[in-house]
C-alpha positions as CSV (number, residue, x, y, z in Angstrom):
1,M,8.9,6.8,10.6
2,T,8.1,3.5,8.9
3,N,9.7,1.8,6.0
4,E,6.2,0.5,4.9
5,I,5.8,3.8,3.1
6,L,8.6,5.6,1.3
7,F,9.0,9.2,0.1
8,E,11.4,10.7,-2.3
9,Q,11.7,13.8,-4.5
10,A,12.4,13.0,-8.1
11,G,12.7,16.1,-10.4
12,D,9.6,18.1,-10.0
13,W,7.8,15.2,-8.3
14,G,7.1,14.0,-4.8
15,V,6.8,10.3,-5.0
16,I,5.1,8.0,-2.5
17,T,5.6,4.3,-2.6
18,L,3.4,2.0,-0.5
19,N,6.0,-0.5,0.6
20,N,4.0,-3.1,2.6
21,E,4.0,-5.9,0.0
22,K,3.4,-8.7,2.4
23,A,0.0,-7.1,3.3
24,L,-0.7,-6.1,-0.3
25,N,0.4,-2.6,0.6
26,A,-2.5,-2.2,3.0
27,L,-2.5,1.0,5.0
28,N,-1.7,0.9,8.7
29,W,-2.0,3.8,11.1
30,D,1.7,4.8,10.9
31,M,1.5,4.8,7.1
32,V,-1.5,7.1,7.1
33,K,0.1,9.6,9.5
34,A,3.4,9.6,7.6
35,M,1.6,10.1,4.3
36,Y,-0.5,13.0,5.6
37,A,2.6,14.8,7.1
38,Q,4.6,14.4,3.9
39,L,1.7,15.6,1.7
40,Q,1.4,18.7,3.9
41,S,5.2,19.3,3.6
42,W,5.1,18.9,-0.2
43,A,2.1,21.2,-0.5
44,A,4.2,24.0,1.0
45,N,7.4,23.1,-1.0
46,R,7.7,25.1,-4.2
47,T,10.1,22.7,-5.8
48,V,7.5,20.0,-5.7
49,K,5.1,20.6,-8.6
50,A,3.1,17.3,-8.4
51,V,2.7,14.1,-6.4
52,M,2.7,10.5,-7.6
53,V,1.6,7.5,-5.4
54,K,2.2,3.9,-6.4
55,G,2.4,0.5,-4.8
56,A,5.5,-1.7,-4.5
57,G,5.5,-5.0,-6.3
58,D,3.2,-6.1,-9.1
59,R,0.2,-7.5,-7.1
60,A,-1.3,-4.5,-5.4
61,F,-1.6,-0.7,-5.4
62,C,-3.2,-0.9,-2.0
63,A,-5.6,-3.6,-0.9
64,G,-7.2,-1.4,1.8
65,G,-6.7,-0.8,5.5
66,D,-5.3,-3.0,8.2
67,I,-8.5,-4.9,8.8
68,R,-7.0,-7.4,11.2
69,W,-5.7,-4.7,13.4
70,L,-9.0,-2.9,13.4
71,Y,-10.7,-6.2,14.4
72,E,-8.3,-6.9,17.2
73,N,-8.3,-3.4,18.7
74,G,-11.8,-2.3,18.0
75,K,-13.4,-4.9,20.2
76,S,-11.6,-3.7,23.3
77,D,-11.3,0.0,22.4
78,P,-13.7,1.1,19.8
79,E,-13.3,4.8,20.6
80,G,-9.5,4.6,20.4
81,T,-9.6,2.6,17.2
82,G,-11.9,5.2,15.7
83,E,-9.0,7.6,15.8
84,F,-7.4,5.6,13.0
85,F,-10.4,6.6,10.8
86,R,-10.1,10.2,12.0
87,D,-6.6,10.3,10.6
88,E,-7.4,8.3,7.5
89,Y,-10.4,10.5,6.6
90,T,-8.4,13.7,7.2
91,N,-5.8,12.3,4.8
92,N,-8.5,11.6,2.2
93,S,-9.7,15.2,2.5
94,L,-6.2,16.5,2.0
95,I,-5.9,14.5,-1.2
96,Y,-9.3,15.7,-2.4
97,H,-8.3,19.3,-1.9
98,Y,-4.6,19.0,-2.8
99,P,-3.3,22.2,-4.4
100,K,-1.0,20.3,-6.8
101,P,-1.6,17.6,-9.3
102,Y,-1.9,14.2,-7.7
103,I,-1.6,11.0,-9.7
104,A,-2.2,7.4,-8.5
105,L,-0.8,4.5,-10.5
106,I,-3.5,1.9,-9.6
107,D,-2.1,-1.1,-11.4
108,G,-3.0,-4.0,-9.1
109,I,-5.5,-4.6,-6.3
110,T,-7.1,-1.3,-5.3
111,M,-9.7,-1.7,-2.6
112,G,-11.0,0.1,0.5
113,G,-8.4,2.5,1.9
114,G,-6.5,2.2,-1.4
115,V,-9.5,3.7,-3.2
116,G,-9.4,6.6,-0.7
117,I,-5.8,7.5,-1.6
118,S,-6.4,7.3,-5.3
119,V,-9.8,8.1,-6.5
120,H,-10.0,11.6,-5.1
121,G,-6.9,12.7,-6.9
122,D,-6.6,14.3,-10.4
123,F,-5.4,11.2,-12.3
124,R,-6.0,7.5,-11.7
125,V,-4.0,5.3,-14.2
126,A,-5.3,1.8,-14.5
127,G,-3.2,-1.1,-15.8
128,D,-3.6,-4.7,-16.8
129,N,-3.5,-5.8,-13.2
130,T,-6.0,-3.3,-11.8
131,L,-8.7,-4.8,-9.7
132,F,-11.0,-2.3,-8.0
133,A,-13.6,-3.1,-5.4
134,M,-15.3,-1.6,-2.3
135,P,-16.4,-4.9,-0.7
136,E,-17.3,-3.5,2.7
137,T,-20.9,-4.7,2.9
138,G,-19.5,-8.2,3.1
139,I,-17.6,-7.5,6.3
140,G,-20.3,-5.5,8.1
141,L,-18.8,-2.1,7.2
142,F,-19.7,0.3,4.4
143,P,-17.7,1.8,1.4
144,D,-16.1,4.6,3.4
145,V,-13.0,6.8,2.7
146,G,-15.2,9.1,0.6
147,G,-17.2,6.4,-1.1
148,G,-20.3,8.3,-0.1
149,H,-19.1,11.1,-2.3
150,F,-17.7,9.6,-5.5
151,M,-19.9,6.5,-5.8
152,P,-23.3,8.3,-6.0
153,R,-21.8,10.5,-8.8
154,L,-21.0,7.6,-11.1
155,H,-23.5,7.3,-13.9
156,D,-26.3,4.8,-14.5
157,G,-26.5,3.5,-11.0
158,V,-23.1,2.0,-11.3
159,G,-21.9,3.5,-8.0
160,L,-24.8,2.1,-5.9
161,Y,-24.3,-1.3,-7.6
162,Y,-20.6,-1.4,-6.7
163,A,-21.3,-0.1,-3.2
164,L,-24.0,-2.6,-2.3
165,T,-22.7,-5.7,-4.1
166,G,-18.9,-5.2,-3.7
167,A,-18.5,-6.2,-7.4
168,R,-15.0,-6.2,-8.8
169,A,-13.9,-4.0,-11.6
170,K,-11.0,-4.6,-13.9
171,A,-9.2,-1.8,-15.9
172,A,-11.8,-1.6,-18.7
173,D,-14.6,-1.4,-16.1
174,C,-12.8,1.3,-14.2
175,M,-12.5,3.3,-17.4
176,A,-16.1,2.8,-18.4
177,S,-17.5,3.7,-15.0
178,G,-15.2,6.8,-14.4
179,I,-13.2,5.3,-11.6
180,A,-10.0,5.6,-13.6
181,T,-9.0,8.5,-15.8
182,H,-6.5,6.7,-18.0
183,Y,-5.5,3.1,-19.0
184,V,-1.9,2.2,-19.9
185,A,-0.9,-1.3,-21.0
186,A,1.5,-3.5,-19.1
187,D,4.3,-3.1,-21.6
188,K,4.1,0.7,-21.3
189,Y,3.4,1.1,-17.6
190,N,7.0,1.4,-16.4
191,E,8.0,3.6,-19.3
192,L,5.1,5.9,-18.4
193,E,6.3,6.3,-14.9
194,K,9.8,7.2,-16.0
195,S,8.5,9.6,-18.6
196,L,6.3,11.4,-16.0
197,L,9.2,11.7,-13.6
198,K,11.5,13.2,-16.3
199,A,8.8,15.6,-17.6
200,P,9.6,19.2,-16.7
201,L,6.5,20.6,-15.0
202,G,5.9,24.3,-15.6
203,D,3.2,26.7,-14.4
204,H,0.6,24.4,-16.0
205,A,1.7,21.1,-14.4
206,H,-1.7,19.5,-14.8
207,A,-1.6,20.0,-18.6
208,D,2.0,18.9,-18.8
209,I,1.1,15.6,-17.0
210,E,-1.9,15.1,-19.2
211,T,0.3,15.5,-22.3
212,V,2.5,12.6,-21.1
213,L,-0.5,10.4,-20.2
214,D,-2.0,10.9,-23.6
215,V,1.1,9.6,-25.2
216,Y,0.9,6.3,-23.3
217,A,-2.9,5.9,-22.9
218,G,-4.4,2.9,-24.6
219,D,-7.7,1.1,-25.1
220,P,-8.4,-1.5,-22.3
221,G,-10.9,-3.3,-24.4
222,Q,-14.5,-4.4,-23.7
223,A,-15.8,-3.5,-20.3
224,N,-17.9,-6.2,-18.6
225,I,-19.8,-3.5,-16.8
226,N,-21.1,-2.2,-20.1
227,D,-22.6,-5.6,-20.8
228,R,-24.6,-5.2,-17.6
229,R,-25.1,-1.4,-17.7
230,A,-28.7,-1.5,-18.9
231,D,-29.7,-3.9,-16.1
232,I,-27.7,-1.9,-13.5
233,N,-29.3,1.3,-14.7
234,R,-32.8,-0.2,-14.5
235,F,-32.5,-1.4,-10.9
236,F,-29.8,0.8,-9.3
237,E,-30.4,4.2,-10.7
238,G,-32.4,6.1,-8.1
239,P,-34.6,3.4,-6.3
240,D,-36.7,5.0,-3.6
241,S,-35.8,2.5,-1.0
242,L,-33.8,-0.7,-0.5
243,E,-37.2,-2.5,-0.4
244,A,-38.1,-1.2,-3.8
245,L,-34.7,-2.3,-5.2
246,F,-35.2,-5.9,-3.8
247,A,-38.8,-6.0,-5.0
248,A,-37.8,-5.0,-8.5
249,L,-35.0,-7.6,-8.6
250,E,-37.4,-10.3,-7.3
251,D,-40.1,-9.4,-9.7
252,D,-37.7,-9.5,-12.7
253,G,-36.4,-13.0,-12.1
254,G,-33.9,-12.7,-14.9
255,E,-30.3,-13.9,-14.8
256,F,-28.8,-10.6,-13.7
257,A,-31.5,-10.0,-11.1
258,T,-31.2,-13.5,-9.7
259,A,-27.4,-13.4,-9.4
260,T,-27.6,-9.9,-7.8
261,L,-30.1,-11.0,-5.2
262,K,-27.9,-14.0,-4.4
263,T,-24.9,-11.6,-3.9
264,L,-26.9,-9.2,-1.7
265,S,-28.3,-12.0,0.4
266,R,-24.7,-12.7,1.7
267,M,-24.2,-9.1,2.9
268,S,-24.8,-7.6,6.3
269,P,-28.4,-6.3,6.4
270,T,-27.2,-3.4,8.5
271,S,-24.4,-2.6,6.1
272,L,-26.9,-2.7,3.2
273,R,-29.1,-0.2,5.0
274,L,-26.2,2.0,6.0
275,T,-24.7,2.0,2.5
276,F,-28.0,2.8,0.8
277,Q,-28.6,5.7,3.1
278,Q,-24.9,6.8,2.8
279,M,-25.2,7.0,-1.0
280,K,-28.5,8.8,-0.9
281,M,-27.2,11.4,1.6
282,G,-23.7,11.7,0.1
283,H,-25.1,12.7,-3.3
284,Q,-26.3,15.9,-1.7
285,L,-23.2,16.7,0.4
286,D,-19.8,18.2,-0.4
287,F,-16.7,16.1,0.1
288,D,-15.9,17.2,3.7
289,D,-19.4,16.9,4.9
290,T,-19.5,13.4,3.5
291,M,-16.3,12.5,5.4
292,K,-17.9,13.9,8.6
293,M,-20.9,11.7,8.0
294,E,-18.8,8.6,7.3
295,F,-16.9,9.2,10.5
296,R,-20.1,9.3,12.5
297,M,-21.1,6.1,10.8
298,V,-17.8,4.2,11.3
299,C,-17.7,5.1,15.0
300,R,-21.0,3.5,15.5
301,V,-20.0,0.5,13.4
302,L,-17.0,-0.1,15.7
303,S,-19.3,-0.2,18.7
304,G,-21.6,-2.7,17.0
305,H,-21.7,-6.4,16.1
306,D,-21.6,-7.0,12.3
307,F,-18.1,-5.6,11.5
308,Y,-16.4,-8.0,13.9
309,E,-18.6,-10.9,12.8
310,G,-17.9,-10.1,9.2
311,V,-14.1,-9.9,9.6
312,R,-14.2,-13.1,11.7
313,A,-16.0,-15.0,8.9
314,Q,-14.1,-13.6,6.0
315,I,-10.6,-13.0,7.3
316,I,-10.0,-14.6,10.7
317,D,-11.8,-18.0,10.6
318,K,-12.5,-17.8,6.9
319,D,-15.6,-20.0,7.2
320,R,-17.6,-17.5,5.0
321,S,-20.6,-17.9,7.3
322,P,-21.2,-14.7,9.2
323,N,-24.0,-14.6,11.7
324,W,-25.4,-11.1,11.1
325,A,-27.4,-9.4,13.8
326,P,-30.0,-8.5,12.8
327,A,-30.1,-11.2,10.3
328,V,-32.7,-9.8,7.9
329,L,-33.4,-6.3,6.4
330,S,-36.8,-6.0,8.0
331,E,-35.3,-6.1,11.5
332,V,-33.0,-3.1,10.8
333,G,-35.5,-0.4,11.6
334,P,-35.4,3.4,10.9
335,D,-34.5,4.3,14.5
336,A,-31.5,2.0,14.6
337,L,-30.4,3.3,11.2
338,D,-30.7,6.9,12.1
339,A,-28.5,6.4,15.2
340,Y,-25.5,5.8,13.0
341,F,-25.8,9.3,11.5
342,E,-26.3,11.3,14.7
343,T,-23.7,13.9,15.7
344,L,-20.8,12.8,17.8
345,G,-20.7,16.1,19.7
346,A,-17.1,16.9,20.8
347,L,-15.8,13.9,18.9
348,E,-17.0,15.1,15.5
349,L,-14.4,15.0,12.7
350,E,-13.0,18.5,12.1
351,L,-11.2,19.1,8.8
352,H,-8.8,22.0,8.6
353,R,-6.9,22.6,5.4
């Protein structure tokens, strides 16, 4: 067991606290395995009617996975390191299919792996400190943990926009885009948690929880994403190809288009290709098939170049100057891209609920 993730039963609730504050509650392998085992136990426990997950401290819900560990271990043992993702994606699937109400209190930084343990549940409660992002294209990865399922289903091209650019979303943006289900102001957030844990949950626990949430839910104010929604919709809603998207941005030449092109120019060309294809394919797949696709992708990423170069530039050396290989989109050909999606044979991700 690890004290970096804590479990308790409070009334009708199973409560998970991510307790890795020094790392902004980032998920390491022990935390993932412990969470999966506990969720399975609570699913079979009739005295647990619902599950709540929250982050310790006031800075982060969960800032992602243990990227530094993945960087250090993946270079020498990519196949072994891939087993972390096997367990993480299996946990994501369990949450998506969880038989009891699952609520995530996402007040604070919520990125990468933190999105995977929150967005697939029934309720995601944003607060004044919420900061959501899937910034993986900037480190040579792609928005995994089920990003290929929920992001293509956001309206107006918002999902593809967030996926390719890694743009950040505050509470109002999360509400406006459908990432969060509720917003609760800072001065009511702790009271909400206490009220939820005190609430008797009957045969209709989902409705009982929603009743409490409705008491505390507020208006997060103007969403920045809405100011850009028309532009996002124009460029990111269903482009036929990445080339078509870039061409439209270049032809437009407006403020939004210019800023977006500048952002995309910093990202791994391979990651942009992967992410665009992931979103396109994921829109047609159910959740578990999306996770299987993402596992194929991540195993190939761990055997490649850009992930390690991206982490080096952004997290290790912090020079913010990654040397992507290939360095331009035109050099990431269809054969190279298709290889990321090919079956893993005996190593395929198997999901058993």
